[in-house]
C-alpha positions, 0 to 999 in steps of 0.5 A: 512523547512529543508535546502536541504543538499546533501549527500556529506555534511555528508561524515564522519558520513555515512562512519564511523558510518553506516558501509561499502558499501556507495559510497559518498563523499571523501570516495566514491572517494577513492573507485572509486565511481561515483559522488553522487546524492543528495537524497534531491535534485535530479534535474537531475532525475538520479537513481543511483546504489550505487555500480556502478563504484567501482573497483572490488578490492575495492568492495571486500575489502568493502564487507570483512570489512562489513562481519567482522563488522557484524559477517558474515565472513563465508559468505564473498565469497558469499557476494562478489559474491552477491555484483558483481551481485548487482553492475551490474545486467544485466551483471551477465552472465559475472561474472566468479565466478558464477556457472551455478545453480546460473546463472539459478536462476538469469535468473528465477527471470525474466523469471519465476518471480513467481517461489518463495520460499514457505516461501515467499508465506506463508508470503503473504498468512498470510498478505492476511488473515490480509487484509481479516480481515479488509474487513470483519470488514467493511461489518459486519456493512453494513448489520447490519445497517438495524437492530441495529439502530431500536433495539437501538432506533435510526432509520435513515430511515423510518418515525421515522428517525431524523437528530440526529439518522443519526449522531449517526448511522454515528458515530458508523459506523465511530468508527473503523476509528476514533480510527485507525486514532487517535491511532491505526495507530500511535501505529504502530511505537513504536510497530514495534520498540520494537516487530518487524513486526510480533509482531505488527501484532499479537497485532493488530490481538488480537484487531481484535478478541475480540472486534468483539466478544464483539460487538455481545453482546452489549445492547445499541449503546454506548457499540457498539461504544466502541467495534468498537473503540477498533476494530479500534486500531487493524485495524489501527496498522495492516493496517500500518504494513502488507503492509510494511511487505509484501513490505520488504519481496518481490523481486522488480520485483513482489513486486507490484503484491504481496503487492497489495494482501492487497487490493485484499484480503480486497475485498475478506473479504468484499465479505465474509462479504456480504456472512455472512450478507446473510447467517444469514439474516433470523435468526430473531432479532439476525441477526445483532449480528451475522453479526457483530460478524462473523468477528472474524473468519479470525482473528483466523488464523492470531493470530496463523500463524504470528510467522510461517513467517520469520521476515522482513530482513530490520527490522533486518538490521535496528536493526543491526542484520545482521546474522538474516537478512541473515537467513530471506532472505535465507528463502525468496529467492531461493538461498543463492546468491540472499539472499547475493546480496539483503543483501549487496545492501540493506545495501549499500542503507541504508548507503546512506539514513543514511547520510541525516537522521541520528538518530532520535526519534519518534517525530523527525521522524514525524516532518521529514515527512514534513521537509526533502525534500526526505521524504516530497515528499513521504509524499505528494504522499502517502497523495494524493493516500490515500485521493483519496481512500476516494474521489473516493466514494468506501466506500459510497458503502462498508459502506452503500450499503444496505442503498443506495439500500433501497433508490433505492426502494429495500427490505431488502433481495434485498438490501443484494443481491445487496450488495453481487453482489457489493462485488463479482465484487469488488473481481473478478476485483481486480485480474487483478492488480496482473499482471497490477500493475507491468506491467503498473505501479501504476501511470498509473492504477490510471490515467486510472481508475479515469475518469472511476469511475467519469462517472460511479458514475455520471451515477448511481446518475442520474439513481435515477431520473428514476421513481421508478416504472420503472423496469429499476430504480433499475437495472441501479443503480445496474449496474453502481455501479457494473461497478464503482466497476469494475474500482475501484478494479484494480486501486485505490483499490490496489495502495494506500497501495502498494504505501505507503508501498514502498515510505518511506525510512527504517528509516521512513517507520513505521511512514510514513505508519502510516501517510498514513493509518491515512490519509485514515482512518480519511477521511473514518471516516469523510465519514462514519459520514457524508454520512447518513446526506449527503444522507438526505440533497442531495438525492442520486442524489446529493450525487453521483454527488458530489463524481463524482466531487471528482474523477476528483479532485483526478485525477488532484492531482495524475497527478501532485504529484504522481511519478511512482515506479514500478520495483524499489527496495525500496532503489532505490526509494530514487532517485525517491523521491529526484526529486524536486516536481517542476521538477516533476510537470513541466515535467507532465504539459509541456511534459507528458500532451502535449504528451498525447494530441498529441498521443491520441487526435490528433492521432499522432503516431510519438509523443515521450515522453522524460523520466523523470528519467535517469539511472546512473549505472545498477539497478535491473530494467535493469536486466529485460530488459537484460534477456528478450532480451536474451530470445527472 
């Protein structure tokens, strides 16, 4: 395991090799900077603004040197004003260099936070289309599962069903997730390195277009399995890139609400897939071919539209292309001042990251996911939230709802209608998370919704014990499954991909997201392969109760190992994940848990919880508090 070195151990490298703007070590002391916090071992749980405490003359000189080095000398004055704002976000009203238009734009970041440029919203819409492709691909097989196994001689239900057939059906359904976990996700790092975020999304869209069309023309289950493996290459690289692309383009104050659009529009894609399943239900023997092939529709605008979006400014910065990064930020922010502020602040934080990470190749970056302490904690947290998405049981419904409802006594049409209801609930209840994810936070949503998912799955499973001839049998099963979806959609639905896209430092963001998505899709493959056999062995009662227990297990893991990330810039999260895991776990068990018990069980309103994180120097989150205070 790597030795936990503080930043100050590598001062010269960070200041000389990575440019100007850092605030650490001997150089930082000369610039009047406060004492640096180790990004490997932040035992004090302080979140530090790297520009805080630098005298104005020194800050302006640093900015001037930076502008000269990266070829932005014509924007020096603008960058200096941006650096002043970034240095102390709540105090921008007192910066005499700003005119009233610029101050009003900064106020609107909080008072009218959804008032953003068209380019930003177009980018988010494009990312949403990418998510809809993912959802539609998942549910095309759901309805087709009622037909293709019979046509290809491997029925998994009825009098001719066998254990072998159940494994084959599970394997074919798992094809995209096997290919995603083993290949598609891991291609995203080299693809992003050479082609950027947009190029990777284009590549993935091609693999989400043609294999889907091919699946409609298959003549045996082996061919269908191959087309679904090819689809998985696109799904994996897309799921590893689109959330990162959205997270890197969005301002911190609304990042969660916009990045969670990945899950919301995945839910919409699932809903559209169920709609397509119903639309072609009665067309005869080719129905399953149309159900599988219809998923090509949303891939077309994704292929066409991706290059109309601006490239990620952080990817440009990573490549040293600062002028292009500034132009991209100008398209994604309301004013050039905000673009200049974000450019210099991102640069300053990345300089801090570079001091502990340095240069690396693909293999070493993967190894560092588990050896560099700051990154290892992000790896653990992303693993937990992604694993939780499979442990909660949502995909036994998304993949096999038609099969589950048939087991409950429904006919084919009834099963498809009930699945349509599930898709509708899943999509509608994802909308509240646009607001709640940045208001209550990622962690809070997970801790609230997992207990609710546990008892609703348990109730759905026990309802299978009601005699089938009783009219309440199917109705109550569907009711509790819908209620389960209503709790999933605003919590464990949007959080995992949003969370995983933001927790890794820029240097390891692609390989880190690849790890997170591969974790999610690998266990989705395991679930898809095993559930038909699990259903035969455990009966629906045992299967649902088993997943209810997994929800409780996931709740405990999230409580212990998942830090909060709401309303922090991607760079400020370095300090959050520098807090040792032992410190975080100890705080949750010794302070947060007793406080929760006293406050909500014992009803002691005077109970107070000491915060885990302490701010050193103003950060972007403080701007929200300051401006709202002035507005009231």
